[in-house]
C-alpha positions as CSV (number, residue, x, y, z in Angstrom):
1,M,-4.1,36.3,61.3
2,L,-5.4,33.1,59.4
3,K,-8.6,33.1,58.3
4,Q,-11.1,30.4,58.6
5,G,-10.4,27.2,55.7
6,P,-11.9,23.5,56.2
7,R,-12.2,21.6,58.3
8,W,-8.4,20.0,58.1
9,I,-6.8,23.5,58.6
10,P,-6.5,22.8,62.3
11,A,-5.6,19.4,62.5
12,I,-3.2,20.7,59.1
13,Y,-1.3,23.7,61.5
14,A,-1.2,21.2,64.2
15,Y,0.5,18.6,62.5
16,I,2.8,21.6,61.3
17,D,4.0,22.3,64.8
18,A,4.2,18.9,65.7
19,H,6.2,17.9,63.3
20,V,8.0,21.6,63.1
21,H,12.2,20.2,63.5
22,E,11.5,17.4,60.5
23,P,11.1,17.4,56.6
24,I,7.6,17.9,56.2
25,K,6.2,17.6,52.3
26,V,3.0,19.4,50.6
27,S,1.5,16.3,48.6
28,Q,2.5,14.6,52.9
29,L,-0.1,17.2,54.3
30,A,-2.0,16.8,51.8
31,V,-2.2,13.0,52.1
32,L,-3.3,13.6,56.0
33,A,-6.4,16.4,54.3
34,N,-7.0,13.7,52.2
35,V,-7.4,15.9,49.3
36,H,-5.6,16.7,45.9
37,P,-1.5,18.7,46.6
38,V,-2.6,21.0,44.2
39,Y,-5.4,21.5,45.5
40,F,-4.3,21.5,48.9
41,A,-1.8,23.3,48.8
42,R,-4.1,26.7,46.8
43,T,-6.7,25.9,49.9
44,F,-3.7,26.4,52.3
45,K,-2.7,29.6,51.0
46,A,-5.9,31.2,50.1
47,S,-7.3,30.2,53.9
48,C,-3.3,31.1,55.4
49,G,-3.0,33.2,53.2
50,M,0.9,32.5,52.6
51,S,1.9,29.2,50.3
52,V,2.2,25.8,52.6
53,L,5.9,26.1,52.8
54,K,6.4,30.2,53.4
55,Y,3.8,28.5,56.6
56,V,6.5,26.0,57.4
57,R,9.9,27.1,57.5
58,Q,7.7,30.5,59.3
59,R,6.9,27.8,62.4
60,R,10.2,27.2,62.0
61,V,12.0,30.2,62.7
62,M,9.0,31.4,65.6
63,A,9.9,27.7,67.3
64,A,14.0,28.0,66.5
65,A,12.9,31.8,67.8
66,V,11.5,30.2,71.2
67,V,15.1,27.4,71.6
68,M,16.8,30.2,71.6
69,E,15.0,31.9,74.5
70,K,15.8,29.8,77.3
71,K,18.8,28.2,76.5
72,P,21.9,28.9,75.0
73,V,23.0,27.4,72.2
74,R,25.0,27.0,69.3
75,L,23.2,29.2,65.5
76,V,24.8,26.8,63.5
77,D,23.4,24.0,66.0
78,V,19.8,25.6,66.3
79,A,20.1,25.9,62.0
80,N,20.8,22.3,61.8
81,Q,17.7,21.2,64.3
82,F,15.0,23.1,62.4
83,G,15.7,22.0,59.3
84,F,17.3,25.2,58.0
85,A,20.2,23.5,55.1
86,D,23.1,26.3,56.9
87,Q,23.3,29.1,59.8
88,A,23.4,31.3,56.3
89,H,20.0,30.5,55.4
90,F,18.5,30.6,58.7
91,S,20.4,33.8,59.4
92,R,18.6,35.2,55.8
93,V,14.6,32.8,57.0
94,F,15.4,34.7,60.8
95,R,15.3,38.2,59.9
96,E,13.4,38.6,57.4
97,E,10.4,37.7,59.5
98,F,11.7,39.1,62.9
99,G,13.7,42.4,60.8
100,D,17.0,40.9,63.4
101,T,19.9,38.6,63.3
102,P,19.4,35.8,65.5
103,S,23.2,36.8,67.3
104,K,20.8,40.5,68.7
105,F,17.4,38.5,68.6
106,R,20.2,36.8,71.6
107,A,21.4,39.6,73.1
108,K,17.7,40.9,72.8
109,A,16.5,38.7,74.6
110,A,19.0,37.6,77.2
111,G,19.3,42.2,77.5
112,T,15.8,41.9,78.3
113,A,15.8,38.4,80.8
114,S,18.2,39.7,82.3
115,M,16.7,43.2,83.8
116,V,14.1,41.1,84.6
117,A,15.8,39.5,87.3
Protein backbone atom coordinates (compact mmCIF):
# COMPACT_ATOMS: atom_id res chain seq x y z
CA MET A 1 0.00 0.00 0.00
CA LEU A 2 0.98 3.62 -0.06
CA LYS A 3 3.68 4.72 2.33
CA GLN A 4 3.64 7.99 4.17
CA GLY A 5 5.61 10.67 2.37
CA PRO A 6 5.88 14.43 2.17
CA ARG A 7 2.82 16.47 3.02
CA TRP A 8 2.11 17.18 -0.66
CA ILE A 9 1.62 13.50 -1.56
CA PRO A 10 -2.12 13.32 -0.60
CA ALA A 11 -2.85 16.43 -2.65
CA ILE A 12 -1.09 14.87 -5.64
CA TYR A 13 -3.12 11.64 -5.27
CA ALA A 14 -6.31 13.71 -5.15
CA TYR A 15 -5.26 15.74 -8.19
CA ILE A 16 -4.50 12.61 -10.20
CA ASP A 17 -7.86 11.05 -9.29
CA ALA A 18 -9.71 14.26 -10.17
CA HIS A 19 -7.93 14.60 -13.53
CA VAL A 20 -7.64 10.95 -14.53
CA HIS A 21 -9.35 11.71 -17.88
CA GLU A 22 -6.77 14.34 -18.81
CA PRO A 23 -3.13 14.20 -19.86
CA ILE A 24 -0.96 14.46 -16.73
CA LYS A 25 2.75 15.30 -16.83
CA VAL A 26 5.33 14.84 -14.09
CA SER A 27 6.43 18.45 -14.55
CA GLN A 28 2.85 19.62 -14.02
CA LEU A 29 2.57 17.63 -10.77
CA ALA A 30 5.95 18.93 -9.59
CA VAL A 31 4.70 22.49 -10.01
CA LEU A 32 1.65 21.63 -7.90
CA ALA A 33 3.93 20.18 -5.23
CA ASN A 34 6.27 23.17 -5.53
CA VAL A 35 9.35 20.99 -5.94
CA HIS A 36 11.82 20.18 -8.71
CA PRO A 37 10.53 17.54 -11.19
CA VAL A 38 13.43 15.16 -10.54
CA TYR A 39 12.98 15.42 -6.78
CA PHE A 40 9.24 15.01 -7.24
CA ALA A 41 9.60 11.83 -9.31
CA ARG A 42 12.13 10.30 -6.93
CA THR A 43 10.13 11.17 -3.81
CA PHE A 44 6.85 10.01 -5.32
CA LYS A 45 8.36 6.64 -6.22
CA ALA A 46 9.82 6.24 -2.73
CA SER A 47 6.45 7.09 -1.16
CA CYS A 48 4.18 5.17 -3.51
CA GLY A 49 6.39 2.29 -4.56
CA MET A 50 5.98 2.98 -8.26
CA SER A 51 6.75 5.73 -10.74
CA VAL A 52 4.38 8.63 -11.22
CA LEU A 53 3.44 7.52 -14.72
CA LYS A 54 2.78 3.94 -13.60
CA TYR A 55 0.58 5.25 -10.78
CA VAL A 56 -1.37 7.48 -13.18
CA ARG A 57 -1.81 4.57 -15.59
CA GLN A 58 -2.99 2.35 -12.72
CA ARG A 59 -5.54 4.95 -11.60
CA ARG A 60 -6.79 5.28 -15.19
CA VAL A 61 -7.31 1.54 -15.49
CA MET A 62 -9.11 1.43 -12.14
CA ALA A 63 -11.41 4.29 -13.20
CA ALA A 64 -12.03 2.56 -16.54
CA ALA A 65 -12.99 -0.63 -14.72
CA VAL A 66 -15.59 1.29 -12.71
CA VAL A 67 -17.07 2.73 -15.90
CA MET A 68 -17.14 -0.71 -17.54
CA GLU A 69 -18.94 -2.21 -14.52
CA LYS A 70 -21.61 0.49 -14.46
CA LYS A 71 -22.65 0.75 -18.09
CA PRO A 72 -22.18 -0.96 -21.43
CA VAL A 73 -19.61 1.01 -23.38
CA ARG A 74 -17.36 0.06 -26.27
CA LEU A 75 -13.79 -0.70 -25.25
CA VAL A 76 -12.43 1.71 -27.84
CA ASP A 77 -14.50 4.47 -26.23
CA VAL A 78 -13.19 3.59 -22.77
CA ALA A 79 -9.64 3.61 -24.11
CA ASN A 80 -10.15 7.05 -25.63
CA GLN A 81 -11.90 8.42 -22.54
CA PHE A 82 -8.98 7.50 -20.28
CA GLY A 83 -6.17 8.61 -22.56
CA PHE A 84 -4.83 5.33 -23.90
CA ALA A 85 -3.27 5.34 -27.37
CA ASP A 86 -5.78 2.81 -28.68
CA GLN A 87 -7.87 -0.17 -27.63
CA ALA A 88 -4.92 -2.57 -27.86
CA HIS A 89 -2.84 -0.40 -25.51
CA PHE A 90 -5.76 -0.18 -23.08
CA SER A 91 -6.30 -3.94 -23.20
CA ARG A 92 -2.61 -4.67 -22.59
CA VAL A 93 -2.40 -2.33 -19.59
CA PHE A 94 -5.74 -3.55 -18.25
CA ARG A 95 -4.58 -7.17 -18.42
CA GLU A 96 -1.34 -6.31 -16.61
CA GLU A 97 -3.36 -4.71 -13.81
CA PHE A 98 -6.29 -7.13 -13.48
CA GLY A 99 -4.94 -10.36 -14.97
CA ASP A 100 -7.84 -10.48 -17.44
CA THR A 101 -8.75 -8.73 -20.65
CA PRO A 102 -11.33 -5.94 -20.43
CA SER A 103 -13.85 -8.14 -22.26
CA LYS A 104 -13.47 -10.97 -19.74
CA PHE A 105 -13.60 -8.50 -16.86
CA ARG A 106 -16.81 -6.99 -18.20
CA ALA A 107 -18.34 -10.44 -18.75
CA LYS A 108 -17.50 -11.44 -15.17
CA ALA A 109 -18.90 -8.16 -13.83
CA ALA A 110 -22.11 -8.65 -15.84
CA GLY A 111 -22.39 -12.25 -14.60
CA THR A 112 -21.97 -11.14 -11.00
CA ALA A 113 -24.54 -8.36 -11.45
CA SER A 114 -27.09 -10.71 -13.02
CA MET A 115 -26.58 -13.26 -10.22
CA VAL A 116 -27.19 -10.56 -7.59
CA ALA A 117 -30.27 -9.08 -9.29
